[in-house]
C-alpha positions in Angstrom: -1.5 3.8 30.9 0.9 0.8 31.2 4.5 1.9 31.7 5.5 -0.5 28.9 3.0 -0.4 26.1 3.0 -3.3 23.7 2.1 -1.2 20.7 2.8 2.4 19.8 0.4 4.1 17.3 2.1 6.7 15.2 -0.3 9.3 14.1 0.9 12.3 11.9 -1.5 15.2 11.7 -1.4 18.2 9.4 -4.5 20.4 9.1 -6.5 17.3 9.9 -9.4 18.8 11.8 -12.1 17.8 9.4 -11.8 14.0 10.0 -9.4 13.7 13.0 -12.0 13.0 15.8 -13.3 9.8 14.0 -9.7 8.5 13.8 -9.0 9.2 17.4 -12.2 7.5 18.5 -11.4 4.4 16.5 -7.9 4.2 18.2 -9.3 4.6 21.7 -11.9 1.9 20.9 -9.4 -0.8 20.2 -10.2 -4.2 21.8 -6.4 -4.5 22.5 -5.8 -1.8 25.2 -2.1 -1.9 26.0 -1.0 0.8 23.6 0.2 4.4 23.4 -0.6 6.8 20.6 2.0 9.4 19.7 0.1 12.1 17.7 2.2 14.8 16.0 0.7 18.2 15.1 3.0 19.0 12.2 2.6 22.8 12.3 -1.2 22.8 11.5 -3.0 26.1 11.0 -6.5 24.7 11.8 -7.9 23.3 15.0 -5.9 20.0 14.8 -3.9 20.7 18.0 -7.0 21.6 20.0 -8.7 18.4 19.0 -5.7 16.3 19.9 -5.4 18.1 23.3 -9.0 17.5 24.1 -8.8 13.8 23.3 -5.6 13.3 25.2 -7.2 14.9 28.2 -9.8 12.1 28.1 -7.4 9.2 27.2 -4.0 9.2 28.9 -2.6 6.8 26.4 -2.3 9.7 23.9 0.7 12.0 23.9 1.2 15.0 21.6 4.2 16.4 19.8 3.6 19.9 18.4 6.0 22.0 16.5 6.6 23.8 13.1 5.9 21.9 9.9 8.6 19.4 8.9 6.7 17.1 6.6 5.5 13.5 6.8 8.8 11.7 6.7 10.5 13.7 9.5 7.3 13.5 11.5 7.1 9.7 11.2 10.8 9.2 12.1 10.5 11.5 15.1 7.6 9.7 16.6 9.1 6.2 15.9 12.3 7.3 17.7 10.2 8.2 20.8 7.9 5.1 20.7 8.1 2.8 23.7 6.2 -0.1 22.2 7.5 -3.4 20.8 5.4 -2.7 17.8 4.7 0.4 15.7 1.1 0.7 14.3 0.7 3.3 11.5 -2.5 5.3 11.2 -3.4 8.4 9.3 -5.5 11.2 10.6 -8.4 10.6 8.2 -8.8 6.8 8.4 -10.8 4.6 10.8 -9.6 1.4 12.5 -11.7 -1.6 13.0 -12.1 -2.1 16.8 -10.2 -5.5 16.6 -7.5 -4.2 14.2 -4.5 -4.5 16.6 -5.8 -7.6 18.3 -6.0 -9.5 15.0 -2.8 -8.2 13.7 -0.8 -9.2 16.8 -2.4 -12.7 16.6 -1.3 -13.0 12.9 2.2 -11.8 13.8 2.4 -14.4 16.6 1.2 -17.2 14.2 3.6 -16.3 11.4 6.5 -14.7 13.3 6.6 -12.1 10.6 8.1 -8.6 11.1 5.5 -6.5 9.3 1.8 -7.0 9.0 -0.8 -5.2 7.0 -4.5 -5.8 6.5 -7.1 -5.4 3.7 -8.8 -2.0 3.6 -12.1 -0.6 2.5 -12.2 2.7 0.6 -14.8 5.3 1.4 -15.4 8.9 0.7 -14.4 9.7 -2.9 -13.9 6.0 -3.8 -15.5 2.7 -2.9 -14.4 -0.9 -2.9 -11.9 -3.0 -1.1 -8.1 -3.6 -1.6 -7.4 -7.2 -0.9 -3.6 -7.2 -0.7 -1.4 -10.4 -0.8 -1.2 -12.2 2.6 1.9 -14.3 2.4 5.6 -13.3 2.5 6.4 -14.6 -1.0 3.4 -13.0 -2.6 4.0 -9.7 -0.9 7.6 -9.6 -2.0 6.5 -10.4 -5.6 4.0 -7.6 -5.5 6.7 -5.2 -4.5 8.2 -5.6 -8.0 5.2 -3.5 -9.1 3.7 -1.4 -6.3 3.4 -1.2 -2.5 1.8 -4.4 -1.2 0.2 -2.7 1.9 -1.9 0.3 2.5 0.5 2.4 4.6 -1.8 3.2 7.5 -2.9 -0.4 7.9 0.6 -1.6 8.8 2.1 -2.7 12.2 5.8 -3.5 12.3 8.5 -4.3 14.8 9.7 -1.1 16.4 13.3 -2.2 16.4 13.2 -2.7 12.7 11.7 0.7 12.0 14.1 2.4 14.3 17.0 0.8 12.5 15.6 1.6 9.1 13.9 5.0 9.2 11.9 6.4 6.4 14.1 7.8 3.6 14.1 11.6 3.1 14.8 10.9 -0.6 11.5 9.0 -1.1 9.0 11.8 -0.7 5.4 10.7 -1.5 6.7 7.1 -1.8 8.2 6.6 1.6 6.3 3.5 2.4 7.2 1.8 -0.9 10.9 2.6 -0.3 10.7 1.2 3.3 9.1 -2.1 2.4 11.6 -2.7 -0.4 14.5 -1.8 1.9 13.2 -4.1 4.6 12.7 -7.0 2.1 16.3 -6.6 1.2 17.4 -6.9 4.8 15.6 -10.2 5.2 12.5 -9.0 6.9 9.3 -11.1 6.5 5.8 -9.9 5.7 2.2 -11.0 6.3 -1.3 -9.6 6.0 -4.5 -10.2 7.9 -6.8 -11.2 5.0 -9.8 -9.2 6.2 -10.8 -5.5 6.2 -9.4 -3.9 9.4 -9.1 -0.3 8.2 -11.5 2.1 6.4 -9.4 4.3 4.1 -10.8 7.7 3.4 -10.3 9.0 -0.2 -10.5 12.7 -0.9 -9.0 15.3 -3.2 -6.5 16.7 -0.6 -4.5 13.5 -0.4 -0.8 13.7 -1.4 -1.1 10.7 -3.8 -3.5 12.6 -5.9 -1.9 16.1 -5.8 1.7 14.9 -6.3 1.2 12.1 -8.8 4.1 13.0 -11.2 6.6 13.2 -8.3 5.3 10.0 -6.8 5.7 8.1 -10.1 9.3 9.3 -10.6 10.3 8.3 -7.1 8.5 5.0 -7.2 10.3 4.1 -10.5 13.7 4.6 -8.9 12.6 2.4 -5.9 11.3 -0.2 -8.3 14.5 -0.3 -10.4 16.6 -1.0 -7.3 14.3 -3.6 -5.9 14.0 -5.5 -9.2 17.7 -6.0 -9.3 17.5 -7.6 -5.8 14.3 -9.6 -6.2 14.2 -11.0 -9.7 15.4 -14.6 -10.1 18.9 -14.7 -11.5 17.9 -16.1 -14.8 15.6 -13.1 -15.4 18.0 -10.3 -14.4 18.8 -9.8 -18.1 15.3 -8.5 -18.5 15.4 -6.2 -15.5 15.8 -2.9 -17.4 13.1 -3.6 -19.9 10.7 -4.8 -17.2 11.2 -1.6 -15.1 10.5 0.6 -18.1 7.2 -1.2 -19.0 6.1 -1.9 -15.4 5.5 1.8 -14.6 1.8 2.0 -13.9 1.1 5.1 -15.9 3.0 3.8 -19.0 0.8 3.1 -21.9 1.8 -0.1 -23.7 1.6 -1.1 -27.4 0.4 -4.6 -28.3 4.0 -5.7 -28.8 4.9 -4.4 -25.3 1.9 -6.1 -23.8 3.0 -9.4 -25.4 6.5 -9.0 -24.0 5.2 -8.3 -20.5 2.8 -11.3 -20.6 5.7 -13.6 -21.6 7.7 -12.1 -18.8 4.9 -12.8 -16.3 4.6 -16.4 -17.4 8.3 -16.9 -17.1 8.4 -15.2 -13.7 5.5 -17.4 -12.4 7.5 -20.5 -13.4 10.7 -19.3 -11.7 9.0 -17.8 -8.6 5.9 -19.9 -7.8 4.7 -17.6 -5.0 4.3 -14.8 -7.5 1.2 -16.5 -9.1 -1.3 -14.6 -7.0 0.0 -11.1 -7.5 0.6 -11.7 -11.2 -3.0 -12.7 -11.6 -3.9 -9.2 -10.6 -1.0 -7.4 -12.4 -1.6 -8.8 -15.9 -5.1 -7.4 -15.9 -3.8 -4.0 -15.0 -1.3 -4.4 -17.8 -4.1 -5.2 -20.3 -5.9 -2.1 -19.1 -3.1 0.2 -20.1 -2.5 -1.4 -23.4 -3.6 0.5 -26.5 -4.8 -0.9 -29.9 -6.6 -4.0 -28.5 -8.9 -6.0 -30.6 -10.7 -9.3 -30.7 -7.6 -11.2 -31.7 -6.3 -10.6 -28.2 -9.0 -12.7 -26.6 -7.0 -15.9 -27.1 -4.1 -14.5 -25.2 -6.4 -13.4 -22.4 -7.8 -16.9 -22.2 -4.3 -18.3 -21.9 -3.4 -15.8 -19.2 -6.6 -16.4 -17.3 -5.9 -20.1 -17.1 -2.2 -19.8 -16.2 -2.5 -16.8 -13.8 -6.1 -16.7 -12.6 -7.1 -13.1 -11.6 -8.5 -12.7 -8.0 -12.2 -12.2 -7.5 -11.6 -8.4 -7.1 -10.4 -8.2 -10.7 -13.4 -10.0 -12.3 -15.3 -6.8 -13.2 -12.2 -5.1 -14.6 -11.3 -8.2 -16.7 -14.9 -8.4 -18.1 -14.7 -4.7 -19.1 -11.4 -5.3 -20.9 -12.8 -8.3 -22.8 -15.6 -6.0 -24.0 -13.0 -3.4 -25.0 -11.2 -6.1 -27.1 -14.5 -7.1 -28.8 -15.5 -3.6 -29.9 -12.1 -1.9 -30.2 -10.6 1.2 -28.5 -12.5 3.8 -30.6 -15.9 2.5 -29.8 -14.9 1.9 -26.2 -13.8 5.5 -25.8 -17.1 6.7 -27.3 -19.1 4.6 -24.8 -17.1 5.9 -21.9 -17.6 9.5 -23.1 -21.4 9.2 -23.3 -21.6 7.2 -20.0 
């Protein structure tokens, strides 16, 4: 192993035996070879540690931390503190890297001189499809008004930045969202490789599914703080109302939907790089609006022209147009019998 690795993978593991070997193999198979991988066994009770030890015996770039359970945030911060690389690459113990992931992300970072770089991801397991996240700094920072703009395990970031700004112990289950918003406020710049470089496994045991209520509460606090930093000055008077209605699980009335759409159009005018993310966000906003009917189709046409949805949202928008045509009652009956 090189005495000075360029990249340090940070791999937290907790009872990860079922999928871990595939993840380890995908790291070892990277076309960019000058890396270390710090894998932490966070007090597992299954065979996670044995799998890590066997792999480290075959690939000297892997080192292992093993101890009692301390949770994800403490595990990430501990490994980052020990990392020797110039860059920190995140990966979870059930995901699979494309062989050229690090090579392509380093190339993108070199081209953009950004501090943090994500990639598009492909879901597999309990969910299918792709998440095509924003790729430019302005669009990423606009998306942070609503949600994380990266899949956490797809990210590579400057080690010095993550050492100076560790994950917050007050952001359990939303630690990545808190970090990106904090880094944005320090002046860090973001980018994304606009192609799939990570296969993201979905299964019932994931924290984001088992701790949804806690995640939503924490994310709302993060969003509230970030909005007051990021919104254009002329729109700050709307910040409190926006934070209330932007919460992804919040059902909206028709009046609230109209307010949000007017807000999006004003934001797009004040912040031109927000156009791309807003094209995705307004379709999600429509999806959580109740009491829709055919009279909403005119507004949908206006929004589609002003803030065109990305190709990934085409199917969702088509379904929402059908819902408007037939009404919510008939729509729910169709969903029930399907």
